C-alpha positions in Angstrom: 19.0 -19.1 -18.2 16.0 -21.0 -16.9 12.5 -19.7 -17.8 11.5 -18.3 -14.4 14.8 -16.4 -14.1 14.4 -15.1 -17.7 10.9 -13.9 -16.8 12.1 -12.2 -13.6 14.9 -10.5 -15.5 12.6 -9.2 -18.2 10.0 -8.0 -15.7 12.8 -6.4 -13.6 13.8 -4.2 -16.5 10.1 -3.4 -17.2 9.5 -2.5 -13.5 12.4 -0.1 -13.4 11.3 1.6 -16.6 7.8 1.9 -15.2 9.2 3.4 -12.0 11.3 5.9 -14.0 8.2 7.0 -16.0 6.2 7.7 -12.9 9.0 9.6 -11.1 9.3 11.8 -14.2 5.8 13.2 -13.7 5.5 12.9 -9.9 8.7 14.6 -8.9 10.3 14.7 -5.4 8.7 11.3 -4.3 11.2 8.6 -5.3 11.1 6.7 -2.0 7.3 6.6 -2.0 7.1 5.5 -5.7 9.5 2.7 -5.0 7.4 1.4 -2.1 4.2 1.6 -4.2 6.0 -0.6 -6.7 7.1 -3.0 -4.0 3.5 -3.3 -2.8 2.3 -3.9 -6.4 4.7 -6.8 -6.9 4.3 -8.2 -3.3 0.6 -8.2 -4.0 -0.2 -6.1 -1.0 -2.6 -3.2 -0.4 -1.6 0.3 0.8 -3.0 2.9 3.2 -1.7 6.2 1.9 -1.7 9.3 4.0 -0.8 12.9 3.4 -2.0 16.5 3.5 -4.6 17.7 1.0 -3.1 18.6 -2.3 0.3 16.8 -2.0 -0.5 14.6 -5.1 -1.8 11.3 -3.7 -4.3 10.9 -6.5 -1.8 12.0 -9.1 0.7 9.4 -8.2 -1.9 6.7 -8.1 -3.3 7.7 -11.5 0.2 7.8 -13.0 1.0 4.4 -11.5 -2.3 2.9 -12.7 -1.7 4.2 -16.3 1.8 2.8 -16.4 0.7 -0.6 -15.1 -2.3 -0.9 -17.4 -5.6 -2.5 -16.7 -8.5 -0.5 -15.3 -8.6 2.2 -12.6 -11.6 2.9 -10.3 -11.9 5.6 -7.6 -14.5 5.9 -4.8 -15.0 8.9 -2.5 -15.6 8.0 1.1 -18.7 9.8 2.5 -20.8 9.3 5.6 -23.8 8.3 3.5 -22.0 5.7 1.4 -23.4 2.3 1.8 -21.9 -1.2 1.1 -24.2 -1.7 -1.8 -22.9 1.5 -3.4 -19.6 -0.4 -4.1 -21.4 -3.3 -5.7 -24.3 -1.9 -7.7 -25.6 1.3 -9.2 -29.3 2.1 -9.4 -30.8 4.7 -11.8 -33.8 5.4 -13.9 -33.2 5.0 -17.7 -34.4 7.3 -20.5 -37.8 5.3 -20.6 -38.4 5.9 -16.9 -37.7 2.3 -15.9 -35.5 1.5 -12.8 -32.2 -0.1 -13.7 -29.5 -1.8 -11.7 -25.9 -2.1 -13.0 -22.6 -3.2 -11.5 -21.0 -0.6 -9.2 -17.4 0.6 -9.1 -16.0 -2.5 -7.6 -17.5 -4.8 -10.2 -17.9 -2.8 -13.4 -14.3 -3.5 -14.6 -14.4 -7.2 -13.8 -11.1 -9.0 -13.9 -9.5 -6.0 -15.7 -9.5 -4.0 -12.4 -5.9 -3.5 -11.4 -6.0 -0.3 -9.3 -8.9 0.6 -6.9 -8.5 3.9 -5.0 -10.7 4.5 -2.0 -10.4 8.2 -1.1 -10.9 9.2 2.6 -11.7 5.7 3.7 -12.3 6.9 7.3 -15.3 8.9 6.1 -17.0 5.7 5.1 -19.0 3.7 7.7 -17.5 0.5 9.2 -19.9 -1.6 7.1 -18.4 -0.2 3.9 -14.9 -0.6 5.2 -15.7 -4.2 6.1 -16.9 -5.0 2.5 -13.7 -3.4 1.1 -11.5 -5.4 3.5 -13.1 -8.6 2.5 -12.6 -7.8 -1.2 -8.9 -7.0 -0.4 -8.4 -10.2 1.4 -10.1 -12.5 -1.0 -10.0 -10.5 -4.3 -13.6 -11.6 -4.9 -17.1 -10.4 -4.2 -20.4 -12.3 -4.5 -23.1 -10.3 -6.3 -25.9 -10.7 -8.9 -25.8 -14.5 -8.3 -22.2 -15.0 -9.1 -18.6 -14.5 -7.8 -16.7 -11.6 -9.3 -12.9 -12.0 -9.3 -10.3 -9.3 -9.2 -7.1 -11.4 -9.3 -4.8 -8.4 -10.2 -6.4 -5.8 -8.0 -4.4 -3.6 -5.7 -6.3 -1.4 -3.3 -4.9 2.0 -2.3 -6.9 3.8 0.4 -6.4 7.4 1.6 -7.1 8.4 5.2 -8.0 12.0 6.1 -6.0 12.7 9.3 -6.9 16.4 9.5 -10.7 16.7 9.6 -12.2 14.5 12.4 -15.9 15.3 11.9 -18.1 12.5 10.5 -15.2 10.0 10.4 -14.9 6.4 11.4 -11.4 5.4 12.2 -10.1 2.1 11.0 -9.8 -0.5 13.7 -6.3 -2.0 14.3 -7.4 -5.3 12.9 -8.6 -3.5 9.7 -5.3 -1.6 9.4 -3.5 -5.0 9.6 -5.0 -5.9 6.3 -2.9 -3.2 4.6 0.7 -4.3 3.7 2.0 -0.8 4.0 1.0 2.5 5.6 2.8 5.2 3.7 2.9 9.0 4.2 3.2 11.3 1.2 4.9 14.4 2.4 5.5 17.8 0.7 8.8 17.7 -1.1 11.6 19.3 0.9 14.0 20.0 -2.0 13.8 23.7 -3.0 14.4 22.9 -6.7 11.5 20.5 -6.8 9.3 23.0 -5.0 10.2 25.7 -7.6 9.3 23.3 -10.4 6.0 22.5 -8.9 5.3 26.2 -8.4 6.5 27.6 -11.7 6.6 24.8 -14.4 3.4 24.9 -16.3 3.4 21.2 -17.1 2.8 20.4 -13.4 -0.3 22.5 -13.4 -2.3 20.4 -15.9 -2.7 17.1 -14.2 -4.6 15.4 -17.0 -1.9 16.3 -19.5 0.8 15.2 -17.0 -0.8 11.8 -16.6 -1.2 11.4 -20.4 2.5 11.8 -20.7 3.1 8.5 -18.8 3.5 5.7 -21.3 0.5 3.4 -20.8 0.3 -0.4 -20.1 4.1 -0.9 -19.8 3.5 -4.3 -18.2 1.2 -7.2 -19.0 -1.1 -6.5 -16.1 -2.7 -9.9 -16.5 0.5 -11.5 -15.2 1.0 -9.4 -12.0 -0.1 -12.3 -9.7 2.1 -14.8 -11.6 5.2 -12.6 -11.5 4.6 -11.8 -7.8 4.5 -15.5 -7.1 7.7 -16.1 -9.1 9.5 -13.4 -7.0 8.5 -15.1 -3.8 9.6 -18.5 -5.0 12.9 -17.6 -6.6 14.4 -14.8 -4.4 16.3 -16.7 -1.8 15.8 -16.2 1.9 18.7 -17.5 4.0 18.5 -19.0 7.4 20.4 -16.0 8.8 17.7 -13.6 7.4 15.0 -15.8 8.8 16.7 -15.6 12.3 17.0 -11.8 11.8 13.2 -11.6 11.1 12.4 -13.7 14.1 14.5 -11.5 16.3 12.7 -8.4 14.9 9.3 -10.1 15.6 10.3 -10.8 19.2 11.4 -7.2 19.7 8.0 -5.9 18.6 6.4 -8.0 21.4 8.7 -6.8 24.2 11.1 -4.0 23.1 12.1 -3.2 26.7 13.9 -6.6 26.9 16.5 -5.1 24.4 16.9 -2.0 26.6 14.7 0.1 24.2 13.3 3.2 25.9 11.1 6.2 24.7 10.9 9.5 26.5 7.9 9.7 28.8 6.8 6.1 28.2 6.5 3.2 30.6 7.9 0.6 28.3 6.5 -2.3 30.4 3.0 -1.0 29.6 3.4 0.3 26.0 2.9 -2.8 23.9 -0.3 -4.9 24.2 0.7 -7.2 21.2 3.5 -7.2 18.8 3.3 -7.7 15.0 1.0 -10.5 13.8 2.1 -13.5 11.7 0.4 -11.8 8.7 2.5 -8.7 9.4 5.8 -10.7 9.5 4.9 -12.6 6.4 4.2 -9.3 4.7 7.6 -8.0 5.8 9.5 -10.8 4.1 7.3 -10.8 1.0 8.1 -7.1 0.6 11.8 -7.6 1.4 12.0 -10.2 -1.4 10.6 -7.7 -3.9 13.0 -5.0 -2.7 15.9 -7.4 -3.3 14.5 -8.2 -6.8 14.2 -4.6 -7.7 17.8 -4.1 -6.6 18.8 -6.8 -9.0 19.7 -9.5 -6.5 18.5 -13.1 -6.2 18.7 -13.1 -2.4 17.5 -11.0 0.5 20.0 -8.9 2.6 19.3 -7.1 5.9 19.1 -3.7 4.1 16.1 -5.1 2.1 14.3 -6.0 5.3 15.1 -2.6 7.0 13.9 -0.8 3.8 10.3 -1.9 4.5 10.4 -2.2 8.3 8.6 1.1 9.0 5.8 0.9 6.4 5.0 -2.8 7.3 5.3 -2.8 11.1 4.6 0.7 12.4 0.8 0.2 12.2 0.9 -3.5 13.3 2.2 -3.0 16.9 -0.8 -2.8 19.2 -0.3 -0.1 21.9 -2.1 0.1 25.3 -5.0 2.5 25.2 -3.1 5.1 27.3 -0.5 5.3 24.4 -2.7 4.7 21.3 -3.5 8.4 20.9 0.2 9.0 20.7 0.7 6.4 17.9 1.8 8.9 15.3 4.5 10.2 17.8 5.7 6.9 19.1 5.4 4.2 16.4 8.1 5.5 14.1 10.8 6.0 16.8 10.0 2.6 18.3 10.6 0.9 15.0 13.8 2.9 14.5 15.1 1.8 17.9 14.1 -1.9 17.2 16.0 -1.7 13.9 19.1 -0.3 15.7 18.9 -2.8 18.7 18.5 -6.0 16.7 21.8 -7.2 15.3 21.8 -7.8 11.6 23.6 -10.9 10.2 
């Protein structure tokens, strides 16, 4: 076996073991955990949504511990300023003012997981700094460039409370590979365990039960690049992706209709080139995690919703109904575009 294939086979086994260790402590969320793993190896960032108390922080802490490297968390507030991500000011024991690197910098290149809680409570200037760091994985501060080559950003958006919030612009949301929703588990047995099993009530002990640093986190970027180079994308799959792209721009041409919607006025712009690139990067990782060396239509469909639902730009009259319309629209596009 050639060296790249040997590395991919070894990391495939490690990735599945990591996934199993996280699903053992965050029960009832296997689809979500798989997609978080896909984002990790596709080197994309995630906007994570869900009601208060469903376990968003728990799943990210468990994933960060399993991956290794360093974890940082920031709480979005209306008074948070861009500089608060970069530096921290305080008065030391001798009464002298001090400045030290802030949460985005203090871990240096060891930072692998950065969680921004309630990003829509932070001002647009703060969001802008984070988005630049996401895109470039670097920040200039203290007279030097700080690199975060292995960093994955997970941001949570509060969709319930609307006071003192600053919604992310569509262009900002396009920077996230996935938008995922963490829902309450529906399975009654899972609910009973969460309710009655004492081990799920001590979150710190639960996280400590996850084996730490199961991967060589310093190689995340390298392995992600290997996946993209060595998981084959056929011409038929390329044509399929192109057809999906065209469908996001004018779904009515495929006879797609949504109740109460003027389809000729619904879409201002379809998915961006960045969005379609993210779709195929993610599909390659899905195929790899399934133990295949080539992408199949099911791999593309697996990530269609989380990649594209936030990347179709609606007319203002329909934008307020995005949560209602985006999912069904993507489902209808997936059904209408013939797979090879």
